[in-house]
C-alpha positions, 0 to 999 in steps of 0.5 A: 210889602204888605199894607200897613194898618194905616194904609189899609185904613185909608184904602178901605175908606175913600168916601170918608177921606173925601168928606174929611176936607169939608169937615175941616173947612166947617168945624175946628179940627174936623171934629164936628161936635166932639173932640172924640171924633177927631182921628188921624188921618181922618175919622170914619163917617158913619151912615147908619146903625142897627142892633149891635152893628153900624155901617159907614159911608163906604159900606163897611160894616162894624160890630159896634162897642161905642154904642153912642158913647155908651148911651145905647144899651138897647143897640142902634135903632131899637124897634120900640124906641124908633116906634116911640119917636115915630109916634111922637114926631108928628104931634109936635116937638116943643110946647113950652109946657109940661107933657104927660109923657114927661110925667111918666118918664119922671115916674120911671126914673124915681121908681128905678133909681134908689135915691130919686125922691125927685128928678129934674131933667136937663139937656145933657150929662154935662148939664146934669153935673153942673146943676148937681154942683149948684144944688149942693152949694145951694143946699149947704150954703157952702162953695167948694166941690171936691172931685177926684183926680181923673174922674170925668164929669163933662166939659163945663168949667167946674169939671175941668180941674183935675180931669186930665193929667197933670191934675194940677192944671185944668183940662182946657184953657179958657177956664176962669180962675174962680172956677178952678178955685171953687174945686178941690181935686183930691187923689183917690184916697179916703184918708185924704178925703176925711182929712180934707173934710175935717179941716175945711168947713166950706165944702158943699159936696163930693162928686164921684164917678162911681165906676172909677175914672172914665167908666172904669179906665181907672178901676173903682177901688173896692169899698171906695164909693161906700167910703165916700158915702160914709164920710160925706154923711159923717161931715154933713156934705152932699154926696153926688154920684155921677151915674151918667154912664153907670145909670141903668147899665150896672143894673136897672137902678144903676151903680147905687142899686148894684152897691146898695147905697143911696147918694144925696144926688145922682146925675143921669144921661146916656141910657136915660133918653134912649139915645137922644140928647138929655140928662137928669139930676135925681136925689133926696127930696130935702136936697132937691127942695132948693129948686122949689118956687114958692110964690114968695118974691124974696124966696124965689129971687134970692133963696132958690136954685134957678134952672132953665133949659129950652129942650129939657124933657121935650116930647121926643126925648120923653117918648124915647126915654120912656121906651128905653127905661120900660125895657131897661127896667126888666134887667134882661138887657143888662144881664145879656150885656154883662154876659157878653162883656165877660165872654169878650174879656175872657177871650181877649185875655187868651189872645194876649196870653197866646201872643205874649203881649204886654197888655192887660184886659179888665172891666166891670159890668158891660165894659172892657178896657185894654192897657198896653204897657204891662201884664197887670194894672195893679199899682198903676195910677190914673196918670199912667192908665190914661197916658198910654201911647197915642200911637199904640192906641190909634194903631189898635183902633184902626187895626180893628176898624179894618177888620170890622170892629169899632170901639168907644175909645181907642182901647175900650168899649161897652156892650149892649143887650143885643150883642150875641155870642156870634158877635163876640166870637167874630170880634175876637177873630178881629182882635186876634188879627189886629194884634198880629198886625201890630206885632208885624209892624213892631208896634207892640211886643 
């Protein structure tokens, strides 16, 4: 009997299997720092990365389409980013005061991002959406934030309502009812948005993942983001564009430059820091003024947004962020990543057509997604697209891993500006082999 996908996965990864009990002993679910690291029967433990590839502790090599959860537009260990960190490291990591590299970093953000009159650095993408919501509430004097079903804005309390199906229940336990009540979860429908804005005078802002839910797993509807901008302006509420993934990836100026719109606020992370922890809120000067300290005790205590964060814009992140944005500003990395993503999507469609598999390949910019369950995603909602069979998804990712390819999630990924045509062609051979293995085991038909 030939090996199953699971058996081959186990055989190829003895060191990862050996390490896993130690992970489970120390960390809940063995996930270490992220729920997405949890895998059955164990996750692969990675040792190093370079360019578009990474290697695990067993010496297996992968063409990587995860790329630090979409943070590595420049690929792993880009020489200029490494050099920037190497130069910054001996000088010191934290001074409790501004550094000049932070000033340069902020200028780069404001020069690239259309809506960015001002920018405030934070320590993660989740913190950026949390701060943006606070700013919107402070600026308007209102409390409610509208968010869309299935859009992802991080893991904090205000991002959990509406994140996962069923959308009428928070995506986690431990969320206070007060946080749930402060968020209005809507289906992705501009008519519903206008009706809600017209009939509720306590709405501070609308937060939107511009790519569509989960970096386009549920695709962006044509004209939708532009419609959100029009309606938020009409009703005087703050538009927050979540560009944690799209920022600097869809274009040097993010999705907003790509679409030709300007939100009131946007959230940034991932590419912003060149692969280190960090994030930012950027936006119109009038809105960002709610953070200003004036020296007036009454104002500064009761009339402004308080914000701290020990590691915000620390010298290491400022150094790597400057290096990454200096390269991203040319647009060359984005153009290459987009070309290679299109080459991959076209090749994947041919594979699915050849094997007559009930699967759909789609994606925008430098992303790709596969949906196992039909030859089209037209008319499918977020509940369907984000509820695909876990068994199929796990088998697909593992079938690729044993063939030297890894994804960002079980059925999707992103590309970098250092992926080449040879990488794509090698990957397509792996995808073809993975589909054949799944057919042989009766996992897909």
